[in-house]
FIBA-517106 format. One line per 8 residues: number of its first residue (from 1); their letters; for each residue z, x, y of N, C-alpha, C, CB. Coordinates in nm, 2 decimals. Atoms other than C-alpha are relative to their C-alpha. Glycine has a CB too. Layout:
<recs>
NUM> a> Z/X/Y/Z/X/Y/Z/X/Y/Z/X/Y; ... .
</recs>
This chain:
<recs>
1> mkafssge> 0.00/0.09/-0.12/0.00/0.00/0.00/0.00/0.09/0.12/0.12/-0.10/0.00; 0.01/-0.09/-0.12/-0.09/0.13/0.34/0.11/-0.04/0.10/-0.14/-0.03/0.07; -0.12/0.02/-0.10/0.20/0.18/0.59/-0.06/0.01/0.14/0.11/0.11/-0.03; 0.04/0.00/-0.14/0.16/0.11/0.96/0.11/0.07/0.08/-0.02/-0.14/0.05; -0.09/-0.07/-0.09/0.31/0.34/1.22/0.04/-0.09/0.12/-0.06/0.13/0.05; -0.04/0.07/-0.12/0.50/0.22/1.53/-0.10/0.00/0.10/0.13/0.06/0.05; 0.11/-0.01/-0.10/0.20/0.33/1.74/-0.10/-0.11/-0.03/-0.06/0.13/0.00; 0.10/0.10/0.03/-0.02/0.08/1.55/0.06/-0.14/0.04/-0.04/0.01/-0.15 .
9> hfpqlfag> -0.06/0.13/-0.04/0.23/-0.21/1.62/0.00/-0.02/0.15/0.14/0.00/-0.05; -0.02/0.02/-0.15/0.24/-0.15/2.00/-0.11/-0.08/0.06/0.00/0.14/0.06; 0.10/0.08/-0.06/-0.10/-0.29/2.09/0.02/-0.15/-0.03/-0.14/0.04/-0.05; -0.02/0.14/0.03/-0.02/-0.61/1.90/0.12/-0.06/0.08/0.02/-0.02/-0.15; -0.12/0.05/-0.07/0.32/-0.64/2.06/-0.03/-0.02/0.15/0.11/0.11/-0.01; 0.04/0.01/-0.14/0.17/-0.58/2.41/-0.08/-0.12/0.02/-0.07/0.13/0.04; 0.08/0.12/-0.02/-0.09/-0.84/2.36/0.08/-0.13/-0.01/-0.11/0.00/-0.11; -0.08/0.12/0.01/0.17/-1.09/2.25/0.08/-0.02/0.13/0.10/0.02/-0.12 .
17> lvvlsgsl> -0.08/0.02/-0.12/0.38/-1.02/2.56/-0.09/-0.05/0.11/0.06/0.14/0.04; 0.10/0.05/-0.11/0.07/-1.07/2.78/-0.02/-0.15/-0.01/-0.13/0.08/-0.01; 0.02/0.14/0.02/0.00/-1.40/2.62/0.12/-0.09/0.04/-0.04/-0.03/-0.15; -0.12/0.07/-0.03/0.36/-1.51/2.65/0.03/-0.01/0.15/0.12/0.07/-0.06; -0.02/0.00/-0.15/0.39/-1.41/3.02/-0.10/-0.09/0.06/-0.01/0.14/0.05; 0.10/0.09/-0.06/0.06/-1.59/3.09/0.04/-0.14/-0.02/-0.14/0.03/-0.06; -0.04/0.14/0.03/0.19/-1.90/2.92/0.12/-0.04/0.10/0.05/-0.02/-0.14; -0.11/0.03/-0.09/0.51/-1.88/3.13/-0.05/-0.03/0.14/0.10/0.11/0.00 .
25> visafigs> 0.06/0.02/-0.13/0.30/-1.85/3.45/-0.06/-0.14/0.01/-0.10/0.11/0.04; 0.07/0.13/0.00/0.09/-2.15/3.36/0.10/-0.11/0.00/-0.10/-0.01/-0.12; -0.10/0.10/0.00/0.39/-2.35/3.27/0.07/-0.02/0.13/0.10/0.03/-0.11; -0.07/0.01/-0.13/0.56/-2.26/3.59/-0.09/-0.07/0.11/0.04/0.14/0.05; 0.09/0.06/-0.10/0.25/-2.36/3.79/-0.01/-0.15/-0.02/-0.14/0.06/-0.02; 0.01/0.14/0.03/0.22/-2.69/3.61/0.13/-0.07/0.04/-0.03/-0.02/-0.15; -0.13/0.06/-0.04/0.59/-2.76/3.66/0.01/-0.01/0.15/0.11/0.09/-0.05; -0.01/0.01/-0.15/0.57/-2.68/4.03/-0.09/-0.11/0.05/-0.03/0.13/0.06 .
33> eairevkq> 0.09/0.11/-0.05/0.27/-2.91/4.07/0.05/-0.13/-0.03/-0.14/0.02/-0.07; -0.06/0.13/0.04/0.45/-3.19/3.88/0.11/-0.03/0.10/0.05/0.01/-0.14; -0.11/0.02/-0.10/0.75/-3.14/4.11/-0.06/-0.04/0.13/0.09/0.12/0.01; 0.06/0.03/-0.13/0.52/-3.15/4.41/-0.05/-0.14/0.00/-0.11/0.10/0.04; 0.05/0.13/0.00/0.35/-3.46/4.30/0.11/-0.11/0.00/-0.09/-0.02/-0.13; -0.11/0.09/0.00/0.68/-3.63/4.23/0.06/-0.01/0.14/0.11/0.04/-0.10; -0.05/0.00/-0.14/0.80/-3.53/4.57/-0.09/-0.08/0.09/0.02/0.14/0.05; 0.09/0.07/-0.08/0.49/-3.66/4.73/0.01/-0.15/-0.03/-0.14/0.05/-0.02 .
41> andllvvt> -0.01/0.14/0.04/0.52/-3.99/4.54/0.13/-0.06/0.06/0.00/-0.01/-0.15; -0.13/0.06/-0.05/0.88/-4.03/4.65/0.01/0.01/0.16/0.11/0.08/-0.05; -0.01/-0.01/-0.15/0.81/-3.93/5.02/-0.09/-0.12/0.06/-0.06/0.13/0.04; 0.07/0.12/-0.05/0.70/-4.29/5.10/0.10/-0.08/0.08/-0.06/-0.08/-0.12; -0.08/0.09/-0.08/0.82/-4.53/5.36/-0.08/-0.14/0.00/0.03/0.05/0.14; 0.06/0.13/0.00/0.75/-4.90/5.30/0.05/-0.08/0.11/0.03/-0.07/-0.14; -0.05/0.07/-0.12/0.76/-5.10/5.62/-0.08/-0.13/0.01/-0.03/0.08/0.13; 0.06/0.13/-0.03/0.68/-5.47/5.70/-0.02/-0.02/0.14/0.08/-0.11/-0.06 .
49> gsakrpir> 0.03/0.02/-0.14/0.50/-5.54/6.02/-0.05/-0.15/0.01/-0.11/0.09/0.05; 0.04/0.14/-0.02/0.43/-5.88/6.17/-0.06/-0.02/0.14/0.12/-0.10/-0.01; 0.06/0.03/-0.13/0.23/-6.04/6.45/0.00/-0.15/0.01/-0.14/0.06/0.01; -0.01/0.15/-0.03/0.26/-6.39/6.61/-0.08/-0.03/0.12/0.15/-0.04/0.00; 0.08/0.05/-0.12/0.03/-6.58/6.84/0.01/-0.15/0.01/-0.15/0.05/-0.01; 0.01/0.15/-0.02/0.03/-6.93/6.99/-0.15/-0.04/-0.01/0.07/-0.04/0.13; 0.13/0.05/0.00/-0.28/-7.13/6.92/0.00/-0.15/0.03/-0.07/0.03/-0.14; 0.02/0.14/-0.03/-0.41/-7.47/7.03/-0.11/-0.06/-0.09/-0.02/-0.03/0.15 .
57> sdyiivrl> 0.10/0.05/0.09/-0.59/-7.69/6.78/-0.13/-0.04/0.08/0.05/-0.13/-0.07; 0.13/0.03/-0.06/-0.96/-7.73/6.86/-0.09/-0.10/-0.07/-0.08/0.13/0.02; 0.07/0.10/0.08/-1.06/-7.99/6.61/0.09/-0.11/-0.05/-0.08/0.07/-0.12; -0.09/0.12/0.04/-0.92/-8.34/6.52/-0.07/-0.09/-0.10/0.04/-0.07/0.13; 0.04/0.10/0.09/-0.96/-8.58/6.24/0.09/-0.13/0.02/0.00/0.05/-0.15; -0.08/0.12/-0.01/-0.86/-8.94/6.30/-0.04/-0.09/-0.12/-0.04/-0.07/0.14; 0.03/0.08/0.12/-0.83/-9.17/6.00/0.06/-0.14/0.02/0.06/0.06/-0.13; -0.04/0.14/-0.01/-0.82/-9.55/6.01/-0.02/-0.07/-0.13/-0.07/-0.07/0.12 .
65> avssqdst> 0.02/0.08/0.12/-0.79/-9.80/5.73/0.02/-0.15/0.03/0.10/0.04/-0.11; -0.01/0.14/-0.02/-0.86/-10.17/5.73/0.00/-0.07/-0.13/-0.12/-0.05/0.10; -0.01/0.07/0.13/-0.78/-10.41/5.45/-0.01/-0.15/0.01/0.13/0.04/-0.08; 0.01/0.14/0.01/-0.84/-10.76/5.34/0.04/-0.05/-0.14/-0.15/-0.05/0.03; -0.04/0.06/0.13/-0.69/-10.98/5.07/-0.02/-0.15/-0.01/0.15/0.03/-0.03; 0.03/0.14/0.01/-0.81/-11.31/4.94/0.00/-0.03/-0.15/-0.13/-0.04/0.06; 0.00/0.04/0.14/-0.82/-11.52/4.62/-0.12/0.04/-0.08/0.02/-0.15/-0.01; 0.13/-0.04/0.07/-1.18/-11.42/4.54/-0.04/0.13/0.07/-0.11/-0.11/0.01 .
73> aqaayqnl> 0.05/-0.13/-0.05/-1.35/-11.08/4.58/-0.10/-0.03/0.11/-0.07/0.08/-0.11; 0.10/0.03/-0.10/-1.63/-11.25/4.78/0.06/-0.03/0.13/-0.09/-0.12/-0.05; -0.07/0.03/-0.13/-1.39/-11.39/5.04/0.06/0.12/0.06/0.10/-0.12/-0.03; -0.07/-0.12/-0.05/-1.20/-11.07/5.06/-0.10/0.09/0.07/0.08/0.07/-0.11; 0.11/-0.09/-0.05/-1.53/-10.88/5.12/-0.05/-0.05/0.13/-0.11/0.01/-0.10; 0.05/0.05/-0.12/-1.65/-11.11/5.39/0.10/0.02/0.11/-0.03/-0.15/-0.01; -0.11/-0.03/-0.10/-1.31/-11.08/5.57/0.00/0.15/0.04/0.13/-0.04/-0.05; 0.00/-0.15/-0.03/-1.32/-10.70/5.54/-0.12/0.04/0.08/0.00/0.08/-0.14 .
81> krqteqik> 0.12/-0.03/-0.07/-1.68/-10.69/5.66/0.01/-0.04/0.15/-0.12/-0.07/-0.06; -0.02/0.05/-0.14/-1.59/-10.89/5.97/0.09/0.10/0.08/0.06/-0.14/0.00; -0.10/-0.09/-0.06/-1.29/-10.66/6.05/-0.07/0.13/0.03/0.12/0.02/-0.08; 0.07/-0.13/-0.02/-1.50/-10.35/6.00/-0.10/0.00/0.11/-0.07/0.04/-0.13; 0.10/0.01/-0.11/-1.77/-10.47/6.24/0.07/0.00/0.13/-0.08/-0.13/-0.02; -0.08/0.00/-0.12/-1.50/-10.54/6.50/0.04/0.15/0.04/0.12/-0.09/-0.02; -0.05/-0.14/-0.02/-1.37/-10.18/6.46/-0.12/0.08/0.05/0.06/0.06/-0.13; 0.12/-0.07/-0.04/-1.73/-10.04/6.49/-0.04/-0.03/0.14/-0.11/-0.03/-0.10 .
89> tylqdqqv> 0.03/0.04/-0.14/-1.78/-10.24/6.81/0.09/0.06/0.09/0.00/-0.15/0.01; -0.10/-0.06/-0.09/-1.46/-10.11/6.95/-0.03/0.15/0.02/0.14/-0.02/-0.07; 0.03/-0.14/-0.01/-1.55/-9.75/6.87/-0.13/0.02/0.09/-0.02/0.06/-0.13; 0.12/-0.02/-0.09/-1.90/-9.80/7.04/0.04/-0.02/0.14/-0.10/-0.11/-0.05; -0.05/0.02/-0.14/-1.72/-9.94/7.35/0.07/0.12/0.05/0.09/-0.12/0.00; -0.07/-0.12/-0.04/-1.52/-9.62/7.35/-0.09/0.12/0.00/0.12/0.03/-0.10; 0.10/-0.11/0.00/-1.84/-9.42/7.33/0.02/0.10/-0.10/-0.01/0.06/0.14; -0.01/-0.09/0.11/-1.77/-9.27/7.00/-0.14/0.01/-0.07/0.11/-0.04/-0.10 .
97> pddaitls> 0.13/-0.01/0.06/-2.10/-9.13/6.86/0.00/-0.04/-0.15/-0.06/0.14/0.02; 0.01/0.05/0.14/-2.22/-9.27/6.53/0.01/0.12/-0.10/-0.14/-0.06/-0.03; -0.01/-0.11/0.09/-2.25/-8.92/6.38/0.14/0.06/-0.02/-0.09/0.11/0.04; -0.14/-0.04/0.02/-1.88/-8.87/6.43/0.08/-0.09/-0.09/0.07/0.01/0.14; -0.07/0.10/0.08/-1.79/-9.17/6.22/-0.05/0.00/-0.14/-0.02/-0.14/0.06; 0.03/0.01/0.15/-1.77/-9.18/5.84/0.07/-0.11/-0.06/0.03/0.14/-0.07; -0.06/0.11/0.07/-1.71/-9.49/5.64/0.00/0.04/-0.15/-0.08/-0.13/0.02; -0.01/-0.03/0.15/-1.58/-9.44/5.28/-0.05/-0.12/-0.07/0.14/0.03/-0.03 .
105> siqnyaip> 0.04/0.12/0.09/-1.68/-9.66/4.99/0.12/-0.09/0.00/-0.04/0.05/-0.14; -0.10/0.10/0.00/-1.48/-9.98/4.97/0.08/0.01/-0.13/-0.06/-0.14/0.02; -0.09/0.00/0.11/-1.18/-9.97/4.74/0.04/-0.15/-0.03/0.13/0.08/0.02; -0.03/0.14/0.04/-1.13/-10.29/4.54/0.11/0.00/-0.11/-0.13/-0.07/-0.06; -0.11/0.01/0.09/-0.80/-10.37/4.37/0.03/-0.14/-0.03/0.12/0.07/0.06; -0.03/0.14/0.05/-0.74/-10.68/4.16/0.15/-0.01/-0.02/-0.07/-0.04/-0.13; -0.14/0.02/0.02/-0.38/-10.80/4.19/0.03/-0.11/-0.10/0.07/-0.04/0.14; -0.02/0.09/0.11/-0.27/-10.96/3.87/0.12/-0.10/0.02/0.03/0.07/-0.13 .
113> ertlngre> -0.11/0.10/0.00/-0.06/-11.27/3.84/0.11/0.03/-0.10/-0.05/-0.15/-0.02; -0.11/-0.04/0.09/0.29/-11.21/3.70/0.10/-0.12/-0.01/0.07/0.12/0.06; -0.10/0.10/0.02/0.56/-11.43/3.56/0.13/0.05/0.07/0.03/-0.02/-0.15; -0.13/-0.04/-0.07/0.92/-11.43/3.70/0.06/0.13/-0.06/0.10/-0.11/-0.01; -0.05/-0.12/0.07/1.01/-11.16/3.44/-0.09/0.12/0.02/0.03/-0.02/-0.14; 0.08/-0.11/-0.03/0.73/-10.94/3.56/-0.12/0.02/-0.09/0.08/0.12/0.00; 0.11/-0.01/0.09/0.48/-10.99/3.28/-0.13/-0.05/0.06/0.03/-0.07/-0.14; 0.13/0.05/-0.05/0.11/-11.03/3.36/-0.04/-0.12/-0.09/-0.10/0.12/-0.01 .
121> tgqilsyr> 0.05/0.12/0.07/-0.04/-11.36/3.27/-0.14/0.01/-0.04/0.02/-0.12/0.10; 0.14/-0.02/0.03/-0.39/-11.23/3.24/-0.09/-0.06/0.10/-0.03/-0.07/-0.14; 0.08/0.06/-0.11/-0.50/-11.42/3.55/0.01/0.10/0.12/0.05/-0.14/0.04; 0.00/-0.08/-0.12/-0.60/-11.25/3.88/0.05/-0.09/0.11/-0.15/0.05/0.03; -0.06/0.08/-0.11/-0.39/-11.37/4.17/-0.08/0.01/0.13/0.14/0.06/0.03; 0.08/-0.02/-0.12/-0.60/-11.21/4.45/-0.07/0.13/-0.01/0.08/-0.01/0.13; 0.07/-0.13/-0.01/-0.83/-10.92/4.54/0.03/0.06/0.14/-0.15/-0.03/-0.02; -0.03/-0.07/-0.12/-0.74/-10.66/4.79/-0.11/0.11/0.02/0.14/0.07/0.00 .
129> ltqrieir> 0.10/-0.10/-0.03/-1.02/-10.45/4.95/0.04/0.08/0.12/-0.13/-0.07/0.03; -0.04/-0.09/-0.11/-0.97/-10.15/5.17/-0.12/0.09/0.04/0.11/0.10/-0.04; 0.10/-0.08/-0.06/-1.22/-9.97/5.40/0.06/0.11/0.09/-0.11/-0.08/0.08; -0.05/-0.11/-0.07/-1.14/-9.63/5.53/-0.10/0.06/0.10/0.06/0.12/-0.09; 0.09/-0.05/-0.10/-1.29/-9.49/5.85/0.05/0.13/0.05/-0.01/-0.10/0.12; -0.04/-0.14/-0.04/-1.28/-9.12/5.95/-0.09/0.04/0.12/-0.01/0.10/-0.11; 0.06/-0.05/-0.12/-1.36/-8.98/6.29/0.03/0.15/0.02/0.04/-0.08/0.13; -0.02/-0.15/-0.01/-1.41/-8.60/6.34/-0.07/0.04/0.13/-0.06/0.07/-0.12 .
137> sddveryt> 0.06/-0.04/-0.13/-1.46/-8.43/6.68/0.08/0.13/0.04/0.02/-0.11/0.10; -0.07/-0.12/-0.06/-1.38/-8.11/6.87/0.06/-0.04/0.14/-0.10/0.12/0.02; -0.06/0.05/-0.12/-1.28/-8.33/7.17/0.14/-0.05/-0.03/-0.09/-0.11/0.07; -0.13/0.03/0.05/-0.92/-8.31/7.08/0.08/-0.10/0.08/0.08/0.13/-0.02; -0.08/0.08/-0.09/-0.76/-8.46/7.38/-0.04/-0.15/0.00/0.00/0.05/0.15; 0.05/0.13/-0.01/-0.99/-8.76/7.40/0.03/-0.08/-0.13/-0.15/0.00/0.01; -0.02/0.08/0.12/-0.95/-8.86/7.03/0.14/-0.01/-0.04/-0.08/0.07/-0.11; -0.14/0.02/0.02/-0.58/-8.80/7.03/0.04/-0.13/0.07/0.08/0.12/0.06 .
145> elaqqane> -0.02/0.12/-0.08/-0.57/-9.07/7.30/-0.05/-0.13/-0.07/-0.05/0.01/0.14; 0.07/0.11/0.07/-0.81/-9.29/7.10/0.09/-0.04/-0.12/-0.14/0.04/-0.05; -0.08/0.04/0.11/-0.59/-9.27/6.79/0.12/-0.08/0.04/0.05/0.13/-0.07; -0.11/0.08/-0.05/-0.30/-9.40/6.99/-0.04/-0.14/0.05/0.07/0.08/0.12; 0.05/0.13/-0.05/-0.50/-9.68/7.15/-0.05/-0.09/-0.11/-0.10/0.02/0.11; 0.06/0.08/0.11/-0.66/-9.79/6.82/0.09/-0.11/-0.05/-0.04/0.08/-0.11; -0.09/0.10/0.05/-0.35/-9.99/6.73/-0.02/-0.13/0.08/0.14/0.05/0.01; 0.02/0.12/-0.07/-0.46/-10.24/7.00/-0.08/-0.10/-0.08/-0.07/0.03/0.13 .
153> linqginl> 0.08/0.08/0.08/-0.70/-10.37/6.74/0.08/-0.10/-0.09/-0.09/0.08/-0.09; -0.09/0.09/0.07/-0.40/-10.53/6.56/0.01/-0.13/0.07/0.14/0.07/-0.02; -0.01/0.13/-0.08/-0.38/-10.78/6.85/-0.12/-0.08/-0.02/0.03/0.04/0.14; 0.12/0.07/0.02/-0.73/-10.88/6.76/-0.01/-0.06/-0.14/-0.12/0.08/0.03; -0.01/0.06/0.13/-0.62/-10.99/6.42/-0.06/0.09/-0.11/-0.08/-0.13/-0.01; 0.05/-0.10/0.10/-0.74/-10.67/6.24/0.12/0.06/-0.07/-0.09/0.11/0.07; -0.11/-0.06/0.08/-0.52/-10.55/5.95/-0.03/0.15/-0.01/0.00/-0.07/-0.14; 0.03/-0.14/-0.02/-0.54/-10.19/6.07/0.12/0.09/-0.03/-0.05/0.02/0.14 .
161> vseppeyl> -0.10/-0.11/0.02/-0.34/-9.88/5.96/-0.06/0.12/0.06/0.04/0.01/-0.15; 0.04/-0.12/-0.06/-0.38/-9.58/6.18/0.09/0.12/-0.04/0.00/-0.01/0.16; -0.08/-0.11/0.05/-0.27/-9.25/6.02/0.01/0.10/0.12/-0.07/0.07/-0.12; -0.01/-0.10/-0.10/-0.14/-8.96/6.23/-0.12/0.09/0.00/0.13/0.08/-0.02; 0.12/-0.09/0.00/-0.43/-8.74/6.35/0.03/0.14/-0.07/-0.04/0.03/0.15; 0.00/-0.13/0.06/-0.50/-8.42/6.17/-0.06/0.11/0.09/-0.07/0.01/-0.14; 0.04/-0.10/-0.09/-0.52/-8.11/6.39/-0.03/0.13/-0.07/0.10/0.02/0.11; 0.05/-0.13/0.07/-0.72/-7.80/6.28/-0.04/0.10/0.11/-0.12/-0.03/-0.09 .
169> ytklsqlr> 0.05/-0.11/-0.09/-0.81/-7.47/6.43/-0.12/0.07/-0.08/0.12/0.11/0.03; 0.13/-0.04/0.07/-1.17/-7.35/6.35/-0.03/0.14/0.01/-0.11/-0.08/0.06; 0.03/-0.14/-0.02/-1.15/-6.99/6.45/0.09/0.09/-0.07/0.00/0.04/0.15; -0.10/-0.07/0.07/-0.91/-6.87/6.19/-0.05/0.13/-0.06/0.06/-0.09/-0.11; 0.06/-0.12/0.07/-1.15/-6.62/6.02/0.01/0.12/0.09/-0.14/-0.03/-0.04; 0.00/-0.12/-0.09/-1.18/-6.39/6.32/0.14/0.03/0.04/-0.08/-0.03/0.12; -0.14/-0.02/-0.05/-0.82/-6.45/6.43/0.08/0.07/-0.11/0.07/-0.13/0.03; -0.07/-0.07/0.10/-0.69/-6.34/6.09/-0.02/0.15/0.00/-0.04/-0.06/-0.14 .
177> iemvaeat> 0.03/-0.15/0.00/-0.86/-6.00/6.12/0.08/0.06/0.12/-0.15/0.02/0.02; -0.07/-0.05/-0.12/-0.71/-5.95/6.47/0.15/0.00/-0.03/-0.03/-0.08/0.12; -0.14/0.01/0.02/-0.37/-6.06/6.35/0.05/0.11/-0.10/0.04/-0.13/-0.06; -0.04/-0.10/0.10/-0.37/-5.82/6.05/0.00/0.14/0.07/-0.11/0.01/-0.12; 0.00/-0.13/-0.08/-0.46/-5.53/6.29/0.13/0.01/0.08/-0.12/0.01/0.09; -0.12/-0.01/-0.08/-0.17/-5.62/6.51/0.12/0.02/-0.08/0.01/-0.13/0.09; -0.11/-0.02/0.09/0.07/-5.65/6.22/0.01/0.14/-0.05/-0.01/-0.10/-0.11; 0.00/-0.14/0.05/-0.04/-5.31/6.09/0.05/0.09/0.11/-0.14/0.04/-0.04 .
185> kdakarae> -0.06/-0.08/-0.11/0.03/-5.16/6.44/0.15/-0.01/0.01/-0.07/-0.04/0.13; -0.15/0.03/-0.01/0.37/-5.32/6.44/0.07/0.08/-0.11/0.03/-0.15/-0.01; -0.06/-0.07/0.12/0.44/-5.17/6.09/0.01/0.15/0.03/-0.08/-0.03/-0.13; 0.00/-0.15/-0.03/0.34/-4.82/6.21/0.11/0.03/0.11/-0.14/0.04/0.05; -0.10/-0.02/-0.10/0.56/-4.85/6.52/0.14/0.00/-0.06/-0.01/-0.11/0.11; -0.13/0.01/0.07/0.86/-4.95/6.30/0.02/0.13/-0.09/0.01/-0.12/-0.09; -0.01/-0.12/0.08/0.78/-4.66/6.06/0.03/0.12/0.08/-0.13/0.02/-0.08; -0.02/-0.12/-0.08/0.77/-4.41/6.34/0.14/0.00/0.05/-0.10/0.00/0.12 .
193> aiasstgn> -0.14/0.00/-0.05/1.11/-4.53/6.47/0.09/0.04/-0.11/0.03/-0.15/0.05; -0.09/-0.04/0.11/1.26/-4.49/6.13/-0.01/0.14/-0.03/-0.03/-0.09/-0.13; 0.02/-0.14/0.04/1.10/-4.16/6.06/0.06/0.10/0.11/-0.15/0.03/-0.01; -0.06/-0.09/-0.11/1.21/-4.01/6.40/0.15/0.01/-0.01/-0.04/-0.05/0.14; -0.15/-0.01/0.01/1.57/-4.10/6.33/0.04/0.09/-0.12/0.05/-0.14/-0.02; -0.03/-0.09/0.11/1.55/-3.89/6.01/-0.06/0.14/0.01/-0.04/-0.06/-0.13; 0.06/-0.13/-0.02/1.37/-3.60/6.16/-0.13/0.02/-0.07/0.09/0.11/-0.04; 0.13/-0.01/0.07/1.04/-3.67/5.98/-0.10/-0.07/0.09/0.01/-0.07/-0.13 .
201> rvgtvrsa> 0.11/0.06/-0.07/0.71/-3.80/6.09/-0.09/-0.08/-0.09/-0.08/0.10/0.09; 0.08/0.09/0.09/0.47/-4.07/5.96/-0.13/0.07/-0.03/-0.02/-0.14/0.07; 0.13/-0.05/0.04/0.18/-3.95/5.76/-0.11/-0.11/-0.02/0.01/0.07/-0.13; 0.11/0.10/0.02/-0.12/-4.14/5.63/0.04/-0.12/-0.07/-0.12/0.07/-0.08; -0.03/0.12/0.07/-0.13/-4.49/5.50/-0.04/0.02/-0.14/-0.08/-0.12/0.07; 0.02/-0.01/0.15/-0.10/-4.49/5.12/-0.06/-0.13/-0.05/0.12/0.04/-0.07; 0.05/0.13/0.05/-0.15/-4.86/5.07/0.05/-0.10/0.10/0.04/-0.03/-0.14; -0.04/0.11/-0.08/-0.13/-5.19/5.25/-0.02/-0.13/-0.07/-0.08/0.00/0.14 .
209> ktgvfqit> 0.01/0.13/0.06/-0.08/-5.55/5.14/0.03/-0.11/0.10/0.10/-0.01/-0.12; -0.01/0.11/-0.10/-0.14/-5.85/5.35/0.07/-0.12/-0.06/-0.14/-0.05/0.05; -0.07/0.12/0.05/0.10/-6.14/5.31/-0.07/-0.13/0.04/0.14/0.00/0.06; 0.06/0.13/-0.04/0.03/-6.51/5.35/0.02/-0.03/0.14/0.06/-0.11/-0.09; -0.01/0.04/-0.14/-0.03/-6.66/5.69/0.08/-0.12/0.01/-0.14/-0.02/0.06; -0.08/0.12/-0.03/0.21/-6.91/5.83/-0.05/-0.06/0.13/0.15/0.04/0.01; 0.04/0.07/-0.11/0.06/-7.16/6.06/0.09/-0.12/0.02/-0.16/-0.05/-0.01; -0.11/0.10/-0.02/0.34/-7.38/6.19/0.00/-0.06/0.14/0.14/0.07/-0.02 .
217> srnstdvs> -0.01/0.06/-0.13/0.42/-7.61/6.47/0.07/0.10/0.10/0.08/-0.14/-0.01; -0.05/-0.09/-0.10/0.52/-7.44/6.79/0.15/0.03/-0.01/-0.03/-0.04/0.14; -0.14/-0.05/0.00/0.85/-7.24/6.77/0.07/-0.05/-0.13/0.08/-0.06/0.11; -0.06/0.03/0.12/0.91/-7.35/6.41/0.04/0.12/-0.08/-0.10/-0.09/-0.09; -0.05/-0.11/0.08/1.11/-7.13/6.17/-0.04/-0.02/-0.15/0.15/0.01/0.02; 0.04/0.02/0.14/0.95/-7.27/5.85/-0.08/0.11/-0.05/-0.08/-0.13/0.00; 0.07/-0.11/0.07/0.83/-7.01/5.60/-0.02/-0.04/-0.14/0.08/0.13/0.01; 0.03/0.03/0.14/0.67/-7.05/5.26/-0.06/0.12/-0.07/-0.08/-0.13/-0.02 .
225> dygiydts> 0.07/-0.11/0.07/0.58/-6.80/4.99/-0.15/-0.02/-0.02/0.07/0.02/-0.14; 0.14/0.03/0.02/0.25/-6.98/4.95/-0.07/-0.02/0.14/-0.01/-0.13/-0.08; 0.07/0.02/-0.13/0.18/-7.00/5.33/0.01/-0.14/0.04/-0.14/0.05/-0.01; -0.01/0.13/-0.06/0.20/-7.29/5.56/-0.13/-0.03/0.09/0.13/-0.02/0.08; 0.11/0.03/-0.10/-0.09/-7.47/5.74/0.04/-0.14/0.05/-0.14/0.00/-0.07; -0.04/0.13/-0.07/0.06/-7.74/5.97/-0.12/-0.06/0.06/0.11/0.03/0.10; 0.11/0.07/-0.06/-0.20/-8.00/6.06/0.05/-0.12/0.08/-0.09/-0.05/-0.11; -0.06/0.11/-0.07/0.04/-8.24/6.23/0.02/0.03/0.15/0.13/-0.05/-0.06 .
233> slekdita> -0.03/-0.04/-0.14/0.08/-8.05/6.56/-0.12/0.05/0.07/0.11/0.11/0.00; 0.11/-0.05/-0.08/-0.16/-7.99/6.84/0.02/0.15/0.04/-0.01/-0.08/0.13; -0.04/-0.14/-0.04/0.02/-7.67/6.95/0.06/0.06/-0.12/0.10/0.00/0.12; -0.05/-0.07/0.12/0.08/-7.42/6.67/0.03/0.15/0.03/-0.10/-0.01/-0.11; -0.02/-0.14/0.01/0.20/-7.07/6.60/-0.06/0.06/-0.13/0.15/0.04/0.01; 0.05/-0.07/0.12/0.02/-6.83/6.36/0.07/0.13/-0.01/-0.15/0.01/0.00; -0.08/-0.12/0.03/0.22/-6.55/6.20/-0.07/0.07/-0.12/0.15/-0.03/-0.03; 0.06/-0.09/0.10/0.07/-6.26/6.00/0.10/0.10/-0.04/-0.13/0.06/0.04 .
241> vvsvkfgm> -0.09/-0.10/0.05/0.27/-6.02/5.78/-0.07/0.10/-0.09/0.12/-0.07/-0.08; 0.06/-0.10/0.08/0.16/-5.69/5.64/0.11/0.10/-0.05/-0.11/0.08/0.08; -0.09/-0.10/0.06/0.35/-5.45/5.40/-0.08/0.13/-0.01/0.06/-0.05/-0.13; 0.07/-0.13/0.00/0.24/-5.09/5.45/0.08/0.11/-0.05/-0.05/0.03/0.15; -0.06/-0.13/0.05/0.32/-4.77/5.26/-0.05/0.12/0.07/-0.02/0.01/-0.15; 0.04/-0.12/-0.08/0.32/-4.46/5.48/0.05/0.12/-0.08/0.05/-0.01/0.14; -0.05/-0.13/0.05/0.34/-4.10/5.36/0.10/0.05/0.10/-0.12/0.09/-0.03; -0.09/-0.06/-0.09/0.63/-3.91/5.51/-0.02/0.15/0.00/0.15/-0.04/-0.04 .
249> epgnr> 0.01/-0.14/-0.02/0.60/-3.56/5.64/0.11/0.06/0.08/-0.14/0.04/0.07; -0.11/-0.06/-0.07/0.86/-3.31/5.76/-0.04/0.01/0.15/0.03/0.14/-0.06; 0.03/-0.01/-0.15/0.89/-3.31/6.14/0.01/0.14/0.04/0.10/-0.08/0.07; -0.01/-0.14/-0.06/0.86/-3.00/6.36/0.14/0.03/0.04/-0.09/0.01/0.12; -0.14/-0.04/-0.03/1.19/-2.82/6.37/0.00/0.13/0.09/0.07/0.03/-0.14 .
</recs>
């Protein structure tokens, strides 16, 4: 058997040490990078910013309903037709354009005859017909007044029900963009105030999440996780909320 001298073992030992030292360097580099990445991931500041603006509704929907009830469907229909024509004449006198008025299909409901204990006898007691009328316009002030005055038709023998007007705002798409920008600026201002108090400074935006919009009556404190769109008020407030993650950087010392 051939014997190896200590001189022959040295190159192999040296090569092993080189490989080991290289592995330690690589491991140290990977470890330092991991620590740096963890540090960067933890150097975040999550801030919520908000923006609020008053808005005035620029579109209105007025809904009226007229009904008639009689022992036969034919009689109920004739009565309903007469009342509907009176309403249409009234709206023409108020100079409401035809293209602003929409008439729904007539709803017909048969009212069954019942015994004293509430059981149906199988006979029809009467028929109730309902006609709904909808008026849409961007002349909010005028049709708000019309909705209030329409109840005068009751004095003319019309079985009228006037629902509260529905107020809408038609420029929400552009306004939402502006509100998100304002809310983001507010978030950055808050982040800078927090960072300066800790001796740091705000870095780049890592992520941002827009919350739901709250459109409420003026000065309302109502809030919903699903958002609110108040249609009962002419004057409204719109509130936007944005959650922003900022990177944090050491301040100048």
